[in-house]
Structures are given as C-alpha cells and as structure tokens.
DRENRO-106860 format. One record per atom (N, C-alpha, C, O): residue in one letter; x, y, z. Coordinates in steps of 0.1 Angstrom, whole numbers, plus 5000, padded with zeros to 4 digits. Example, Ala and Ser with C-alpha at 12.3 -4.5 7.8 and 13.67 -1.06 7.14 Angstrom:
2
A513249435078A512349555078A513249675078A514249675085S512849785071S513749895071S512950005079S513450115080
# end
This chain:
312
X687705281787X688405141781X689905111792X690305181800X690404981788X691804921797X692904911790X693004881778X693404931797X695104901785X695404801770X695204681771X695804841761X695304751749X696904721751X697804791751X696804581751X697604431747X697504381733X696404351728X698704361727X698904231714X699704171722X700504211731X699104021716X700203911723X700703831714X699803761710X701903811709X701803731688X701503591701X701303601713X701503501695X701703351700X702703261684X702703281672X703203181692X704003131683X703303011676X702402931681X703703001665X703102871656X702902731662X701902651661X704602711671X704802621672X704202591691X704402491699X703502691691X702902661706X701202611708X700502591718X700902611694X699902511686X699902351686X698802291686X700902291686X701502181686X701202121668X701002201658X701302011666X701701921650X700301901647X699801921636X699801871654X698401801650X697301871655X697401951665X695801841647X694501951658X694401871667X694101931677X694401741669X694701671687X695101781696X694501871702X696601741693X697201801702X697201921704X697701961714X696802011695X696902181690X695602191703X695602281711X694202061702X693502131711X693802101727X693602161738X694302011724X694701991740X696002141744X695902191756X696802161738X697402231737X697402391746X698002451755X695802431733X695102571739X694802621748X694902741751X694202501757X693902461766X694702571781X694202641790X696002541776X697202571783X697402691777X697802741788X697402781770X697602921760X696203021766X696203151768X694902921768X693903031773X694803101784X695503201783X694703021796X695003041807X695303231810X694703331814X697003181806X697903291803X696903421797X696703511806X696603421790X695903481783X694303551789X693803671788X693903461794X692603531803X692903611819X692203701824X694303551824X694803631830X695503771831X695703851841X695703781816X695603951809X694404001812X694204121814X693003881811X692003991804X691104061819X690404161821X691503911828X691203981846X691804061853X691304131861X693504051847X694304201851X692604321845X691904371853X692404321835X691904461829X692104501815X691604611811X693004421807X693404461795X692404411787X691704321789X692604531774X691804431765X692904341761X694104361762X692304241755X694004221743X693404111736X692504031737X694504141724X694504151707X695704031706X696704021714X695403951695X695603811697X696603771684X696003761673X697503751685X698303731665X698903601672X699403591683X698703511662X699703381661X700403341655X700803451651X700903291651X701703191636X701303081635X700403031641X701903041627X701202881615X701902811608X701502771598X703202781611X704002711606X703502611603X702502601595X704002481612X703902371610X701902321606X701502231599X701202421613X699902391602X699802441590X698902391583X700502521586X700002601572X701402501566X701902561556X701902411568X703202271562X702002181562X701702131551X701302141574X700202041576X699502081560X699501991551X699302121559X697302131552X698002111536X697502031528X699202231535X699602221520X700102091516X699802031505X701002041530X701201861522X700201781518X700301711508X698701781527X698201721526X697301731515X696501641512X697301871507X696901901497X697401861481X697001811471X699001931487X699601851474X700101671476X701101641471X699601611481X700101461485X698901381475X698901291467X697201521481X696001441471X695801441462X695201361456X696401581455X696401681438X697101571434X696601521424X698201521440X699601481429X699401291428X699901201421X698301291440X698501111440X696601111429X695801041434X696401171419X695401161410X694301161420X693601071416X693901201429X692601231432X691601381428X691901501426X690501321428X689901491432X690001571435X689201661431X690801601443X690901741453X691901841440X693001821435X691101941440X691802021433X694002071439X694702041449X694102161429X695702171435X694902341443X694002411439X696102331455X695002421467X696102561471X696802581480X695602651458X697002781460X697602831475X696602841482X698902861482X699002871495X698302991500X698502991512X697603081498X696703141501X696003141516X695903171527X695503031498X693602931510X694102881522X693602891534X695702811515X696102751530X696302761544X696502691554X696202911539X696703031545X695503021554X695502961564X694403111547X693103101553X692502971559X691402961564X693502871557X692002761563X693302761581X693102771593X694002751576X694702771591X694002911602X693802901614X693903001597X693303111601X691803081608X691103121617X691802991601X690102921601X690402811615X689702821625X691202751614X690602671622X691602701638X691102691649X692802731634X693702781644X692302911651X692702941662X691602961649X691303101654X690003001660X689703041672X689202911657X688002811658X688702751681X688302751693X690102691670X690202601686X690402741701X690002741713X691202821694X691902921699X690403001708X690402991720X689803051703X688803101707X687402991719X686803021729X687502901712X686302771723X687002751739X686302741749X689002751736X689202721748X689502891753X689502921765X689502961746X690003121753X687803131760X687403191771X687303091755X685803131760X685603011768X684603021776X686202921769X685702831783X686702871797X686302841808X687802951794X688502951809X687503101810X687203141822X687003171801X686303331805X685203261809X685103301821X683903171808X683203101813X683103051828X682203071836X684702951832X685102901835X685703021849X685902951859X686103151851X686003221863X684803351856X685003471853X683703261855X682703391856X682903561846X682503671848X683503501836X683703651832X683103671820X683503601810X682203741817X681303771804X682103871797X682303981800X682603801787X683403811779X683303751760X683303631760X683303791751X683303711741X684303691729X685103791728X684303621722X685903601718X685703601704X684603531702X686403651690X685703611680X687203611668X687803711669X687603541659X688403521653X688003591636X687003541630X688503671631X688703741619X690003711612X691103691615X689003711598X689903631593X691003731583X690503841579X691603721582X692703901582X693403841567X693703721563X693603961561X694504001546X695604131548X695204241549X697104081548X697404121549X698504211538X699504161532X698304331537X698504391523X700504381524X701204411533X701104331510X702104341511X702904431496X702204501489X703904421493X704404501481X704904431473X705904371477X704304411456X704604371450X706404351451X707204251454X706704481446X708104461448X709104471461X710204531464X708404391468X709404361481X710304251475X709904151469X711904291479X712704251476X712804141484X714004121485X711904041492X711403951494X711103851485X711403731486X710203911473X709903831467X711003761452X710603661446X712303831449X713403801441X713603711449X713803601442X713803681461X714803621469X713603501484X713103551494X713403411480X712603321484X713103251494X714303211491X712503191509X713503181514X712703091529X713403031537X711303091529X710802991540X710102891537X708902891535X710902761537X710602661532X708802571532X708302581543X708502551529X707002451529X706402381524X706402401512X705702261528X705602121523X706302071520X707402121522X706301921514X707001801517X708401821509X708601921503X709301701509X710301721506X710201651492X709301571489X711201701482X711001611464X712901581462X714001611466X712201491453X713901431452X714101591440X713401681438X715501541434X715901631427X714701691411X714601791405X714201561410X714101521390X712301581396X711801641387X711401571409X710401571410X710501701411X709601781407X711401741417X711201901421X711102031410X710602131408X712201931403X712502041391X710602001377X710002081369X710301881379X709301841374X708001981377X707402061370X708101951392X706902111395X707302191394X706402261391X708202251393X709002351387X708802391374X708302501371X709102301365X708602371351X707202391350X706602461342X706702311359X704902271354X704302401362X703502471357X704802411374X703902561383X704802661386X704402741395X706302671380X707002801383X707502831398X707902951402X707402681408X707702731420X709002671419X709602591411X709402751433X711102791433X711102711445X710302721454X712602581444X712902541454X714002491451X714302481439X715102441465X716102461471X716002311479X715002261483X717502261480X718202141489X718002231503X718302351505X717302111513X716402131523X717702091536X717002051546X719202091540X719902001548X719801901545X719601811553X719901881532X720301661532X719101601527X719101501520X718001671532X717301611529X715701551521X714601481522X716601651514X715701701500X715601811491X716501891487X714301811488X714601961476X712602001479X711701941474X712602141490X711402151494X710902321485X711802371478X710102361485X709602471477X709702541487X709302501498X710102661486X710202811491X709702911486X709902931474X708803011496X707903131492X708703241501X709403211510X708503331497X708803481498X708403501515X707603421521X709203621521X708603661535X708503831532X709303911537X707503861524X707804001520X707504101535X708304041542X707204151539X707404301553X706204331550X706104381539X705004301559X703804321561X703504461556X704604511554X702504551552X702704651550X701404741554X701504861556X700204671556X698404701556X697404571562X697104461557X697004631573X696504521581X694704531569X694004631573X694204481561X693204491552X691804501563X691204611563X691404441568X690204431582X690704471593X690704401603X691504641592X692004671604X690304771616X689904801627X690204781606X688604911615X687204801619X686104831623X687804641614X686904601620X687604471631X687304371637X688204531630X689204401645X689204571658X689204561670X689204721650X689404831656X687504801665X687304821677X686504771656X685204781661X684904701670X684204731679X685604551669X685504461680X686204451695X685704391705X687504531694X688504541707X687104661713X686404651723X687104761701X686404881717X684804831720X684304841730X684304771709X683004691717X683004551730X682204471736X684504571731X685004471739X685504361742X686004331753X685304271730X685604151724X687304101724X688304171723X687303991726X689004001730X689203911717X688903791716X690004011703X690203931693X691103891686X692203951686X690803751677X692303691672X691903751658X690703761654X693403781649X693903801639X695403821636X696403781642X695203891626X696503881614X697503671618X698703651620X696603571618X696803491620X698003431605X697803471594X699103351611X699903321609X700303431594X700503411582X700403571602X700903651600X700003741590X700603831584X699003711588X697503731581X697703661566X698903631565X696903641555X696903611545X697703701532X697503821535X698203681524X699703761518X698603801507X698103711499X698103931508X697803961492X698404071488X699104121497X698404171471X698704231464X697104281456X696004231453X697904431458X696704561456X697404571439X698504591434X696004541434X695904481414X694804611412X694004641421X695004661403X694004781393X692404731397X691404811400X692304601397X691104561404X690804521414X690004431415X691304571427X691004501441X692704391442X693804371436X692104361451X693304281460X693604101454X692904001450X694604121456X694603931449X695503881454X696403961456X695803691458X696303611470X697603611466X697603611454X699003611472X700103571459X700303471472X699703471483X701503381467X702403271481X703603341483X704503391477X703203341498X704303421505X704003381518X702803341519X704703381531X704703341546X704903481552X706103521553X704103541556X704703631565X704803631575X703903581581X705903701583X706403701594X705103721605X704303811602X705003631618X704003681623X704303771637X703603781647X705103801636X706003871648X705704011642X704804081647X706304041631X706404181619X704604291625X704104401630X704004071618X702404171615X701904161628X701204261631X701904091636X701604171652X702404231650X702104271638X703704291652X703904421656X703304521652X702804601660X703104521635X702304601629X701004651631X700504761628X700204531636X698804491646X699404621652X699304741648X700104561664X699904701680X699904841672X699004931675X700804861662X701005001656X699405061649X699105181647X698704981646X697605001643X696405041653X695605131649X696404971666X695304971677X695905041687X695305041698X697205131687X697505221692X697705151705X697005211714X698505021711X698104901720X699204961725X700005011718X699304961743X700705041750X701304881752X702404881756X700704791750X702504721746X702204621740X701004591739X703004561736X702704451724X703804291733X705004291735X703204221736X704104101743X704203961732X703303911725X705803921732X706003851719X706203711733X706903701744X704903601723X705503451731X706003421727X706003451715X707103351732X708503241724X708603121738X707903121748X709703031734X710202921741X710603001748X709703071746X711203051756X712203121772X711503211773X710803281766X712103211788X711603351797X712003501794X711403601793X713803471791X713903591785X715103601775X715803501775X715603721764X716003681755X717403711764X717603801772X718403601758X719603621762X720903691750X720603711738X721703701753X723403781743X724303591751X724403521761X724803601740X725803491737X724903311742X725103211749X724103351736X722703231741X724003081732X724803081723X723402961745X723702861746X725802831746X726602751743X725802971752X727602991755X727903001767X727303081774X729102911772X729602891792X729003041794X728303051804X729103211784X728903371790X727503341786X727303461786X726303301782X725103331784X725003421791X725703441801X723903501785X722903651799X721703661797X721203711787X721203631807X719303681798X719503861806X720003901816X718803901796X718304001797X717104091802X716204111795X717204121810X716004161817X714904301810X713704311809X716004371807X715704501792X716604541787X717704521791X716404631775X717404711764X716204841760X715004861758X717204891759X716804991751X716704981734X717004881727X716405081730X716505061714X718305051708X718904991699X718605131717X720305111712X720704991714X720804921704X720904941725X721704841727X720904721721X721604611722X719704701714X719204631706X719504631693X719304531687X719804691688X720704781675X721904741678X722304661670X722704761687X723804731689X724204541691X724904471685X723304501703X723204321699X723104301686X724104271680X721904321677X722204291661X723104251654X723404141648X724204421657X725504401647X726504351653X727604371648X726204281665X726804201672X727404031664X728403951663X725204041658X724703911654X724203851668X724003731668X724103891675X723403801687X722103741691X721903691702X721203761680X720103701675X720103611662X720503651651X719503481663X719403441655X718103461643X717003491646X718803441627X717903531617X716503471617X715503531615X716403331619X715103251620X714503281629X713303291625X714403321645X714803281649X714303401665X713203401670X715203461668X715003551682X715003701670X714303801671X716003671659X716403831653X714803911650X714304001657X714103831638X712703891636X712203941655X712204061659X711803821662X710803881676X711104051676X710304141675X713004061679X713104191686X713304281678X713404391683X713604281658X713104351653X711804461655X711704581658X710804351653X709804371655X708804491673X708104591673X709304421682X709304421691X709704661690X709004761693X711304641685X711804761683X711204891670X711505011671X710604831662X709604851654X708604951659X708405071658X707804841666X706404921681X707305071684X707305191680X708204981698X708205061703X708805181702X708705251712X709405221692X710305361678X709205441682X709205541689X708005351673X706805411663X705305491676X704305561674X705905431689X704705471699X705505551709X706405531717X704205701703X704105821704X704305861726X704905941733X703005701730X702605741744X704005631753X703505551762X704805621751X706105531758X705605381764X706005331775X704705321754X704605181751X706105101745X707005131736X705804971756X707104891758X706704731750X705604671749X707804711746X707204541744X708004441750X709004461757X707504331748X708204211762X707804091754X706904031748X709604071759X709603901751X709603791766X710303801776X708703721762X709103601775X708303521766X707803531754X708403401779X707303291777X706003231782X705803241794X705203171775X703903141768X703603151791X702903211798X704303081792X703603021805X704303141818X704003141830X705203211812X705603291824X704903501820X705203621823X704003441813X703403651806X702603651815X701803621807X702003661827X701503691836X702903771841X703203881838X703503681850X704703771857X705803831853X706703861860X705703841840X706303871828X706004041830X706804121833X704604061828X704104181832X704304231846X704104351849X704504151852X704404241867X706104221872X706604201883X706404241863X708804261856X709104151869X709904161878X708204041866X709403991875X709503841862X709103741868X709803821849X710503761846X710603871829X710403991829X711003771818X710803881805X711903931800X713003901804X711804001792X712504131788X712004231777X711704231765X712104301786X711704461776X712304581770X713204661772X711504561763X712104611750X712004821751X710904801755X712104881751X712505021754X713305131750X714405131746X712405281751X712705351745X713805421746X714005511737
# end
C-alpha cells in the first residue's frame, strides 16, 4: 500500500459553466496523476460553490416562472453537483492515466455527511446561495417557504443556509474498500450532502458543509498520511496584501493558533483551510502533516519547493 493523500480541490478551480469546467479539469487531472505516478493512493474531495449556485438558480428560476419544473430542494442540488463534477473529474483523470499508460480506476462516490441538528450553525445561517431578490420578493418567499434572506452588499436579498460542522461520513466504508482496492476515489463533493439522523433514518437538510472541513474529516477517517488543500495561492501568507506580507513555508499548531488570534486569516477563505489542516494534524498519531498550496504547483510542494506545511 502506498502513502495515502487526501486532496481538497476548490469549487472555483472547476469554473462556472459545464463547458469551462470540462476544459479546466484537464489541467486539474495532471497534478493529481503526478501524485498517482509517485505511488500515492489519492482520495479527492472538492468544493461546489459556483456549481450548486448555478443548479439552484436554474431550478428556482424555472419553478418561479410557473413552468412544470418542481421546486428542487437544496440537498438534491448538492447531489447533482457531486454527480456532474465527479463525471468530469473521473473522465479527465482516466484520460490522463491512459495517456501515461497507468492502469488505475477512478470512481465518484455520491456521499452523505451527517451534521448535528443542534449545531449552532443552524441558528445562524451564513452561506449565501441562489439568486438576488428585491425585499418584497424575498419577504414573500420567506413567508411561503420559511427561508432566511439577507441583504448582500447592496446587490439585493439572497437566501442564506447554515454551514454546520461535519460529524460523520456515511459512505466511509465504501470509500475505504475502494481505496484499498487501488481505486482513485472522488468523495465528499461540495462538503458532502448534509443529512441529519432521525428516528427513522437519515434526512437531507438545506445546508452547505465546508469542503475543507469535510476533507479533513475524510483524511482522519481513512488514516491519511497527508492532507493537501489546493487553493489560489502557492503559500499561506501573514499580513496578506500589506507591504510587510510574508509567505510561510511552514507553521506548527501553536504558531497557527497565534496567527488566528491575531486575525491573520480571512474567515471566508483562508481561516477554514488552516483550521481544517490543524484538526487533521492534531488528531494524526503517525506524524501526518497538512499542506496548503496551489493546484499548479502541488507536485513541487510535495517535494518541499513551495507550499505551506502545517505540522505538530
């Protein structure tokens, strides 16, 4: 068995339209197959922000225009994105494997992730999704469907959904079996389809789980040797975009804690990435590390030439 690596891809690395995504994933497949070529067992998590927004918007538009399209609940929109992003990724990875003569299979697992119904995130929805509405439209939909709307930077009102902490990956045993059989697995897409446990089984809820947190949980569950979070920058920086901006080749858990206290990492972007890395490293008993870097330089980062390593 090779070393196990969980790779978390940003939803923005996948483009905003299906055509754009199909083109972009060809580039995404190369660094992933580089890792496979180096002998690693690779498990992939990915975001779905732009994609779930697009599906949600199309469904909402069609249902509101009095068409015959039924209203599509949020968990179902998430499941759709897992399917179509997975299809694009596995096709591009398979093509790249074939081009290099590597005999390996790649499969997507539609994945549910359990969240806690009493998670404080449900009391305070923060994740904007779907279209912009006027105050009157938003009030009418809120009255009819019970949604929560907020004013979004002067552009109108948007629905917000909760972002609860992932607790358990439902299909983890299936993922484990596939990885053990040598399959490259794509899972916890968009952070997973959020479900809660009820007396009669699982039930989908309208929420968006942070994909870095879900990938961190995945890395812990499959006992990965490394978690790699791929983002838009080569390295994590402190004093970001200021004259004294400084790149960090590495940081310990204590240093990361200190930077968070100083407010160095933006809540909507770098903070959850750093926290996800910290959670993985803190719980890893065999010295596993986490790495934050850009997609294009993932292989170089693994060789220590770039990237920010988070270690105990």
